[in-house]
N, C-alpha and C positions, 0 to 999 in steps of 0.2 A: 663601286664605292663613291665615285664622283659623277656628277651629271656632265661636267665639262672639265677638261684639262687644257690650259694654255701652256704649250710645251716649248722650252728652249729660249724663252725671251730673256733679255736683260731687264731685271726688275729694278725700278727706280722709285725711291720714296724721297721725302724731304731730307732724310738723314743718311740713307744708304743706297748703294748700287751693287747688285749681286746677280748672279745667274741662278735661276730657279724655274721650276714648273709651278704653275698655280692650279690647285685643285679647287673646284667650285661645287658646292652642294647647297640646294635650297636657297639659291640666290646670294650666298655668302662665300667668302674665301674660307675653305676648310683646311687647306694645307698649302705650305710653301716649301718645296724641297726638290731634290733631284730624282729623276726617273720615276715620277708618279705614274701609276697604271690604273687600269679599270675605270673607264669612263665611256659614256654613250657617245660623247663628241670629243674629238682631240683637235685643237687648233694649233697648227705648226707655226711657231713664231721666231724661228731662227733669224738672226740679223735684225730683229725688231726690238724696240723698247716697250716695256709694259709700264705704263704710268697710271697713277690714280686718275680716274675720269675728271676732267676739268669741272670746276664749280665756278659759275659766273654769278657773282652776288650783286650785280648791278645791271639789271635789264628792265626795260619798259615794254610791256605787251598789252595790246587792247586797252590802252589807257585813255580816258577822256582827254582831249587835247585842245579844246576851244571851239568856238563857233565855226562850223563848216570844215573843220580839220579832222581827218581820220587817220589814225596810226596804221601803218602798213601790215603789221603782223598780228594775227590772232594766235591762240595757244598752239594750234596745229602747226602753222608755218614757223612760228618762233622756236618751238622745241625741235622741229625737224632741222632747222638751220643750226641750232645748238648741237644736236647729235652729230651732224655731219662735220662739225668743226671740233669734235673731240670732247664735248662736254657731256656730263651725265647728270648734272644738277644745275638748275638755275633758280635764282631768287628774284622774281619780279616784284614790282611795287603795287600794293593795293591802295588806290588813291581815294581818300575821303574828300568829298566836295563840301563846300560851305553849306551848313544846314542839314547835312547827312550824318546819320549815326554810323559809327565804325562797323558795327556788325552788319548793317545793311550793305555797306560797301563790300565787305568780305563775302557775303552771300552772293553778291553779283559776280565777284571774281571767281569764286568756286564754281558757279554755274557756267561761266565762260570756259573754264579749264576742264571741266568734267569730261572724261573720256577722249580728250583731245591730245594729250601730252605724250611725246616720245621719250622724254627724260623726266626725272623726278623734279618736283617743284615745291618750293616753300614761298611764303609771302612776307615781305616787309610791309609795315603799315606806314602810310603817309598821313600825317595829321595836318589838316588844313583848318580845322575848326575845333580847337581844344576847349570845349565848353566845360563847365563844372560837371555835367553828367558824364561826358567823355572821360575826363580825367579822374573823376571820383569813382565811377562804376565800370564803364566799358573797358577802358585801357587796362586796368589791373586784372580784370577777368580774362581778357584776351591774352595778355602775357602769360597768365597761368595756364592757358589752353595751348601754348606753344608758339605764339606770335611774339618772338622775343627780341625783335629789333624794330625800330621806328625811325623814320626820316623826317627832318624838319627843314623847311626852306626859309632862306633869308632874302629870296628874290622871287619874282613872278606875281602878277596880280592874281588874287584869289588863293595864293598859297603862302605868301610871305607872312611870317609871324612877327610880332613885336618881341622885343627883348623880354618883356614880362611874361608873355605867352611861352616863350622858349624856356624860361626859368621854371614856370609852373609845370610844364611838361617834363622837363629834366628831373624835377623833384619826384614825380611819379615813377620815372625810370629808375631813379636811385632806390626807391622803396621796393620796386618789383624785380630789379635785376635786368631790365631791358637795356640793350645797347642803342645809344642815340647816334644816328648818322646826320650829317648836316651838309646841305648845299650852301657853300659860303660865298656869297656875292652881295654887295651892298645895294639894295634896291633903290634907295633914294639917290645915291650917286649915279646909278645907271640911268634913272629917269632924268636927272639933271643933264647928263651927257646926251641922252636921246633928244631932248628938247632943243638943246644947243645945236646939235647936228642938223635936225630937220629945219631949224630956222635958217640955216645956211644952204639948204637944198641938198644936204648930204644924205641920201636915202638908199644908196646902192648896197648890196650885200656886204661889201667890205667894211661898212661902217658898223656892222654888228660887232666886229672885233674891236674897232676903235672906240666904241662906246662901253666896252666892258674891259678896260685895261687892267693890268696887273694890280695896281693899288686897290681896285674894287674888290678883288679876291683876297689880297693880303689883309686888308682892314677887317673884312668879315671873318676871315680865318682867326685873326687875333681876338676879335670880339667873341666868336663862338667858343674858343678855348677859355677865355675869361669867364664866360657864363657857365661853362662846364665846371670850371674850378670853383666858382661860387656855389653851384648846386651840388658839387661833390660827386660827379659822374664821369665815367669813361666816355670818350668821344671818338667817333670815326669821321674824319674830314674826307669827303668823297671827291673824286675827279679833280685832283690837284694838278695844276698845269704849269707851275713856275717855281723858281728857286725861292722867291720871297715868301710864298705861302709855306714851302717846305721848311724854311728857317723858323717860321712860327711854331711848327710842329716840333722841330728839333729843340728849340728853347724850352717849350713846355715839358718835354720829356726830361730835359736836364734839371728841371725843377721838381721832377718826381711825379708828374701827372701822367695818367694813362690816356694818351692821345695816339690814335692810329691813323694811318694815311693810305690813300688809294690813288693810283693813277691809271691811265687808259691809253689804248693804242694811238688815239688821235694826237696825244701830246708828245708822242715819240716820232710820228710819221708825217704829220701835217703842220703847216704854219699859217699865219694870218695871210700870207701871200696867196694861198689857195682860194681865199674868198675874194681876192682882187682880180676877178675875171670879167670878161665882157658880158654885158647884159645881166641876166639872172644866173649865169653859170656858177657864180660863187655861192649861191644858195645851197648847192649840194653839200657844202662843208660847214653850214651854220649849225653850231652846237654851243652849249654853255657849260663851263667857261669856254671861250673860243681857243683855238690853237694859237700859239704865241710866235716865237721866233727860234732860230737855230740854238741860241744860248739856252733857252728854256727847254728845248729838247734834250740838250746835253745834261742839264740839271736834273731832268726827270730820269734819265738813264742813271745818273749818279745816285738818285734816291732809290732806285731799284737795286743797284749793286750794294749800297751801304746799309740798307735797312730802314731808311726813312719811310719807305712805302712797305706796308705789310701785305697788301693785296694788289693784284692787277686785274681789273674788270674791264668790260667793254663799254658800259653806259649805252648799250644797244637801245636806240630810240628811233625807229625807222619810219620814214615817210617816203611816199612815192614821188619821184621827180616829175614824171609826165602826168600830173594829176592836180586838178584845181582844189582837191581836198588835201593835197600834199604841198610840195615845195613850190608849186605854181598857184598857190592860193591867191585869189585876186587882191586881197589887202596886202599880202606879202610883196606883190609886184609894185605896190605904191610906196612901201617903205620896209627897210630891213627889220624894223621892230615887230612886224607881223609874220615874218617868215617862220614856218613851223620849225621848231628848235630841236634838232637831234639828228644823228646819223646812224646807219646800221653798222653792226660790228661783231655780233655774237659769234658768227661762224669764222671770222678771220682773226679773232683775238689770239688764240693759241698759236696758229702758224706764224703770225707776225712776231710774237715774242720768242718763239723757239728759233726762228730763223735769224732775227736781228739780235737776239740775246745769246742763246746757247751756241748756235753755229758760228757766230762772229766773236765768241770768246768774252762777251761782256758779263755773263752770268753762267754759273754751272747748271747742269740739268737738275741737280737737287734743289737749287734755288728756284729754278723754274717751277718745279712741283710745289714748293712752298708758296710761291706767289700766285699760282693759278688754281690750287686745290686745297692743300693742307691748312693754310692760314685762314682761308674762307671758312672751312669746316670748324676750326677752333673758335673763331671770333663769333660765328653765327649759330653755334649750338648744334653742330652736326657731327663733331668728332667724338669717338673714332669710327662711328658707323660710316661716315663719308670721309674723303680726303686723304686716305692712305691705303696701302696694300698690306694688310695684316690679317692674321687668322681671326675670324669673327667679324671682320668688316664686310660691308656690302661688296659684292663682286662688281664694282664700278671700275672698269678697266678700259683704257685707251691704248691700243697698239699703234706705235709710231714707226714709220720708216724715216730714220733721221737724215737719209741722204737724198730722199726723193725731192726733185725740183719741180715746182709748180708755179704757174703764173696766175695770180689772183685775177678773176674775171667774173663779171656778173653772170655770164653764161654757165658757170659751174656752181654757183651759190644757190641756196634754198630758202632764203628769207622772202618776205612778202614785198620788200622794196624792189624797185626796178633799176637800181644802180648800186655800186659800191664806191666809197670814197678812195679805195685802195686799188682801183682798176689798173692793171698792168704791172703791179708790184710782183717781182720774182722772189719766191721764198724757198728756202731749203729745209726740208722736214715737213712731213704731213701726216695727220692721223688717218690710218687705213682701216681701223675697226674700232667701233665704240660699243662697249657692253655695259648695260644697265642691269644690275643685279643678276649678272650671269647670262643675260640674253643679248645677243648681238642685235643692236637696233640700227646701226649704220655700218656699211661695208664698202670700201673703195668709193667713198663720196656719195653713196646713195642710201636711202632709207630701206631697210629690209625687215625690220622688226614689226611686231603687231601694233596697230593703231591703239592708242590708249594705254600702252604699257607703263607710262610714267605714273607715279603716285604722288599724292600730297605728303609733304614732310612736316610732321610736328616737331618743333625744335625745343631744346632746353636752353637756358641762359648760356652765353658763350664763355669760353675760357679766356679771361681777360688779364690774368696775372702775368707778371714778368715783363 
C-alpha cells in the first residue's frame, strides 16, 4: 500500500505535536496514523522527531559577485549542504545584472542548476535594472509562470535602486501579486561613512561594521515600508539585525500594513567584535547588515519569540577564506569595502536555532517549525505542498535526534566554503535523516540520495493575509 513508512516518530507541525506513523506513496504523504503496515521500506523512528523539511528562503548560490570574486557554492555543493542540514527546499536568488533581460538571467540559472540539486529549488528574482521592458513585459509574464517573489536592493553598486525605481517595481508587484523583498540599508549614508573612514586610514575588516551602523538599516527599513505603503504592496524586510529596525516593522503592522520580517543566525550568534581581529581574520565574518552587539542579539531573540519575525533564514552567501577569489581578494586586503560580503550558513541554520531556541526553552518546537518551514511555504507560494506534514503534502521529512550533541566544525560540513563562522559551537539536536518527496537524500550527515533528485518548483502567489 505504501512505498515507505516512517514508524513511531513524534510528528511535529507548526500547530500540533502527536505520535504517528507516516505512510508515503508516490512521493507524498498518503497517511498519518497508528500501526500502518504494508510498505517496501520501513524506517524505525522511535525517539526521533519528524519535522517538515526545512525551507531556507534566503540563499545565494553561484551568483555573480564582482570582478575577480567567485562564490564558493555551485548548486551541487549548496544543495548537498542544505540537505545535510535538514533542508528539503531552498530558494536562491536569480540576479539580473544591469543591461540583462530577466529571462536571460533565469535561463542561465536554470542551466547551472539542471541535474545538480539534491533538494527542491525555486528562484527569487533580483531586479537590478527595472527598465520599461522588464516592468511592462518580462516581470508580469514571469510572475504568471511561477516566479512570484522578487528582491530589491537599497545598497551595493550596480544593485541599489532609486526610490522611484522601487515604487515602479512595487506597482507591478501589486498588479501581479508578487511578494517584494527588500535589503534595507542606506547606500548614500554607507558611502559617506566609507569615505570618512578611509580618509582616517580605517581600512581593517572591523570598519565594515562601523560604517554600516544601526541607523543606516533603521532609516532604510522605515523608507522601504513607506514606499510599500505608497505603492499598496506587502513587504518582506530581510535579514533584520537590530531592535530599531524591528520597531519599524512593528509600528507598520500596528497601522495595518502587511509587513513581514526575517532574521538569521549571524544576528543571534555573532557580534561586531568578531570582525575586530588581528589582520584579515575578521573578514571571515563580513556580511551585510553586519552583526551588532549583545543587546541586538537579545532583541532578535525577542523578535523570534513574539512574532516580529515570520521566518528564520540563513542568508547563505559563501566565499572561501584561503582564496584570492574569496575573502583574501587583493582589493579586500587594501580596504574593508572590497571584502567579499557574505558568510556560509545553510547547513548550520536549523541546528543552531533548534539548540539555542528549542533546547534552551526560548521557543517551542512548533514555533521552530513555523519559523523554518511553514511560514516560508506560506509566504512564498509553496503551501501546503511544502512546509507541513499532512496527507497530500510532499513527503519532505527531516528526522531529528533532539538530544544528540554535536560540535559544529568545518570538517563535518558539506558547503563549498573552507570555513564556518560557527566553528566550535556545541549544539544539542541534529537532523539524522532528510527525505525529499519520500526519498532519503541525507543520512547521518552524509548524502545518500541520487544526484539530481531535486526539482525546480513553480510557485503560486504567497498567502499574505492575516
